[in-house]
Residue, then its C-alpha position, 0 to 999 in steps of 0.5 A: x563565582x567568576x570575578x570581573x573587574x572593569x577599569x577606566x581612567x577616563x570614563x566616570x562611574x555613571x558611564x552608560x556603556x560601561x556601567x549602565x550596560x556592560x557591568x549591569x548586564x554581567x552582574x544580572x547573569x551572575x558574574x561578580x562585577x566591580x568597576x574601578x574609575x575616577x570618582x570623588x565618592x567612596x565605595x558604593x554598590x549599585x545594581x549588583x556592581x561594586x563602584x571602586x573609586x580612583x583619584x581624579x587626575x588630569x590627562x597628564x597625570x593619569x599614569x599615577x593611577x597605575x599603582x592603585x590599579x595594580x593594588x586593586x587587582x592584587x586585592x580582588x584577584x579577578x578572573x577577568x580584567x576588562x579595560x576601557x581606555x587605550x592608555x591602560x593597554x600598557x598595563x596589560x603585560x604586567x597583568x598578564x601573569x596575574x589575570x587569567x583573561x584580559x579584555x580591551x574595550x575599544x570605544x573609538x577609532x583611536x588613531x583618528x581620535x588622536x589625529x583630531x586632538x586639539x592639545x597636540x600641535x597640528x604638525x605632530x598629529x599625523x605622527x602621533x596618530x601613527x605611533x598610537x596605532x602601532x602601539x595599540x596593535x602591538x599591545x592588544x596582542x596581550x589580550x584574550x579578547x577585544x570588544x568594539x563598537x563597530x566591525x570596522x574598528x577591527x581593521x586597526x588590530x592584527x590577527x590577535x586576539x581572535x575572540x572579538x565582539x562588535x557591541x553597538x552603543x544602543x540605549x536601554x529602551x526602558x530607560x526612556x519609557x514613561x519619562x516626565x519631561x522637564x516642564x520648563x523646557x517642554x512648555x516652549x511652543x517653538x520647534x525644540x532642538x536638543x544636543x547633549x554630549x561632548x561640545x567641540x568644533x568637530x562635533x558641530x557646536x559652532x555650526x549649531x550656533x551659526x544655524x540658530x543665528x540665521x533663524x527668527x527668534x520665534x521659530x526654534x530653540x536649541x537646548x545645548x548641554x554637555x561638557x566642553x572640549x576646553x575652558x577656552x572653547x566654553x568661553x567662546x560659546x558662552x560669549x556668542x550666546x550672550x551677544x546675540x543668541x540668548x533668546x534662542x539658545x539655552x546652555x544646560x551645562x553637564x546633564x547627569x546621566x539619570x536626568x538625561x531622559x527627562x531633558x530629551x523628552x522635553x524636545x522635538x528633535x535630536x541634533x547630531x551635527x558632527x562635521x565630516x572628517x577623518x574622525x567621523x568618516x568611518x562607520x560609527x554608532x552615534x548613541x545620542x541619535x538612538x537615545x533621541x529616537x528612544x525618546x520619540x524625537x525626530x533626528x537631524x544628523x549629518x549624512x555620515x557612515x552609520x548615521x545617514x543610512x539609519x535615518x533614511x532606512x527608518x524614516x525617522x528624520x533628515x540626513x543632511x550634508x556636512x556644514x552649516x548650509x545643509x543643517x540650516x536647510x534641514x531645520x527649515x524643512x522640519x519647521x515647514x513640516x511640524x506635524x511630520x516631526x512627530x511621526x518621525x519620532x514615533x517611527x524612531x521609537x519603534x525602531x529602537x524597541x525592535x532593533x536598536x536597543x540594549x535589551x536586544x543587543x545584551x545577549x551578545x555580550x553574555x554569549x561573548x563572556x561565556x566563551x571568554x570565561x570557558x574553563x574558569x570557576x563559576x562557583x567560588x570567588x577568586x578572593 
């Protein structure tokens, strides 16, 4: 049997792209799949995927994971190592002789992401972004294949590797079907907006608070969940909510992946307010939008590449200009057309089922792995 090891030093074991979609899909068609990632829990096996723990470490000490990763590779003797973080590219030259196939899964536009990192001094970000771009391009040549979220991400790479797959972050539609909503949230009669994801300035967290401040308390409520970019930013948001928004903004904290569908099902509108800028001006697939659509929610999104055109094409919500004024106008339009909000949600759910679901897209990953693993053993494990 072909042995596959997915590795991340950043993403958790319940990461939906890595475990929920890719690992499970490969296990379902007969690959021997393990996923090595930071976790406090011991070894477990779920849906045919072995979850192998790494120690939880800070950003500055993740390089210490390399020793455990190399040891696990030597133990498992995988035919394929599939890495999900740019930090792990530096390991590939060392693994090249021991592993028949190496895959790099490029989740983000990496140089643009580095250019927006708040912990890098502003004056150093352009140089850091250029250096990371050069390093990624050079190290990716050690791989046999690359997986991205959008076709445009291939532009950051050279001619190698030749085997490539753009695999959008579409949700598993079945995960959002027949869900019982969180009753306490669903019972609120106001227009219920929800955002669950990374909470940062560039993703529009403060913009949402600015919009809510300009609405009447009885008009709408915002359910805000996820992980904050920093403790300082979390304190800033909590203070703003406590001082004047506690009657219309509910901080949910981190929502475990299994619970996400229940929270989405309690709302009316999924909100995607990312700000225009280098990190978001390139085409992207906003998973949160598609998860909201799968949950029968209308969409309110910044009109950015990969978002606005989907909303307009499917007539499932509103795509508005970046900034507080555009989103305030959008919320007010939804408030004035509450009946149409439900119709938008129905159209969005139908679009996900037919075109934007993992159930539709997963065959591309299976076909990609068949090409990648051509010539490798399928009958016996390498261990």
